[in-house]
N, C-alpha and C positions, 0 to 999 in steps of 0.2 A: 635053728628054726626052719621049718618047712617054708619055702619061698611063697607058697600060696596058703599059708596058715590063716586061720581066722583072726581078724583084728580083735583086740580086746574090747573095743567099742564097736557096736554094729555100724557097718558102713551104710550111710544113707543111700537110698536108691539115687540114680542120677537125677530123677525128677525132684526128689526131696532136696538133694544138694543144690540144684539150680534155684529152687525156691528160696532156700536159706541164703544162698550166695547173693541173690538179688537184694535181700535185706541187708547183707553185710558189705555190699559194694564190690563183690568178687566176680570176675568174669566167668562165664560158663565153661571156658576152656580149663581154668584152674579148678572149678568145682567138679570137673570130671575126674580129677586125680584122686586116687584113694586117700592120700593124706588129707585132702580137704573134705572128702566124703566122711572122714572120721571127725575132723575138727569142726565142721559146720553144725555139729550138735550144739555148739556154742558160737553163734554167728558173730558176736562182738569180738570174741577172742580170735576167731578165724580171720575176721576183717583186719584186726591189728597186725597179726602175723603176715597176712597178705600184703598189707601196706609196706611193711618193712622189706619183704621180698621184692616187691615191685620197685622200690627205690634202689635197692642194691643191684637189681638186675636190669635197670634201664631208665627209670624215671628220675633223672638228676644225678645219677652216679658218675663218678670221675675215674674210678679204678678200671684199668684195662680188663675187659672181659676174660682174656686169657689168664690173667693172674687170679681173678676170682674163681674161675673153673679149676685151676690147679689147686687152689686152697680146698675147694669142695671135694675134689677127687681124693686129695690126700686125707681129708677127714673121713670120707666114706671108707677108704681103705683101712686107715689106722683104727677106726672104731668098729669096723665090721658091719657097717650099715649098707646092706645090699640095696635098699630102696634109694638111698642117697647116691651111691656109686652108679647104679643103673640109670636113674633119671638124668643125672648130670653127665653120664657118658654120652647120652643122646644130645643134650644141650651143647656140650663141648664140641662134638662132632659137627653139629649144625653151624657152630661158630668158626669152623675150619681149623680147629686145633688138631695137629697131627696125632694119629693114634699112638705112635711111639712115645710122644711126650706124655700122653695120658697114662700109658702103661708104666712109664718111667717114674711116675710119682710113687709107685710101690717101693722103690729103692732109689730115691732121687739123689742121694749123696754120691752114688757111684755112676750116675748118668752124666753124659757129656752134652745133652741137648738143652740144658738150662743156662740162661744168662744170669747176670748178677741180680736182676729184679726177681726172676723166677726163684732163684736160690734164697733170696732174702724172705720172700713170702712163705716159701715152704719151710724154712727154718723157724719163722715166726709161728707158723701153724704147729709145728712140732713142739715148740716151746710152750705154747698154751695148752696143748694136749697133755704134755708131760708134767709141766710145772705150774700151770694155771696162769702164767704171765709170760710176757716176752722179755727175754734176757737183754741186758743193756747192750751187749755186743751185737745182738740181732737187731735191736732198735736202731743202732747206728748204721748198720747195713741197709735197713729199710729206708732211713732218711736219705742216705747217699744214693741208693738205687732209684728211689722214686722222686726225691727232690720236690715234694709237694705234701704239705701237712694234711690236706683233704684226702689224698690217696692213702697216706699212712693211717689216718683215722678209719677209712673204709676197710683197709686190711684188717684192723683190729675188730671192727664190727662184723665183717664178713666171717672171720674165723669164729667169733662167738655165736653169730647167728646160725651158721651151719653146724656148729658143734651142738647147739640146742636142738636143731632139727634132727640131727643124728640120734640124739638121746630120746627125743619124743617119738621118732619113727620106730626105734627099737623097743621102747617102753610100751607103746601102744600095739606093737607087732603089726604095723601096717603092711599088708601084702602088696606085692607088685601088681600092676594092672594086668588083666588078662592078655595073653599073647605077647608078653614082654619077657625076653630072655634074661635070666639071672646072671649077674656078674659078667657083663660083656667085656671083651669080645671072646674070652677063652674059658670062661666059667671057673677060673682059678679063684679060690676063696681065701681071704686073709686069715691068719691065725686068730684074730679077734672075733671072727664070725663062727668059729668052730666050737 
């Protein structure tokens, strides 16, 4: 897909998106994103999705942001979701996650930069992407590495949430925002995106 292809639903203008976002309780910053400029055709749906994102990314979450971003980057890579990879590349960099760690999610099993918690969440991500559920061996590793049921639950929900976002972004063909470089930092495209 062309990175600047036309979205399957008309992107609302920023003014239209801000108006709909106000009704849905979504911040203007989120309303500026193309994904919400598409979703805000249905303000209640967009509001529900935004509420879940807000919780998982800061309002009451307990999962280490590094682990969350590794999950998201892995999903973006494995599913070929340029929008997900590109947006969360920027988020992860703002959080101070080293570029090498982000790039290493492409082939995480051969990387030496991941600790036991990183490896457990990346394996859980792969399990869900490949088999639709987390294998018992992976579950045990998650429990041992995180030692907190709330964090384990957030891992499951984070994987499922961003898997859903990956699918909706690709199904709606949501384009990147203007002046955003595709597949940072090196424009290498995963097999799933070709």
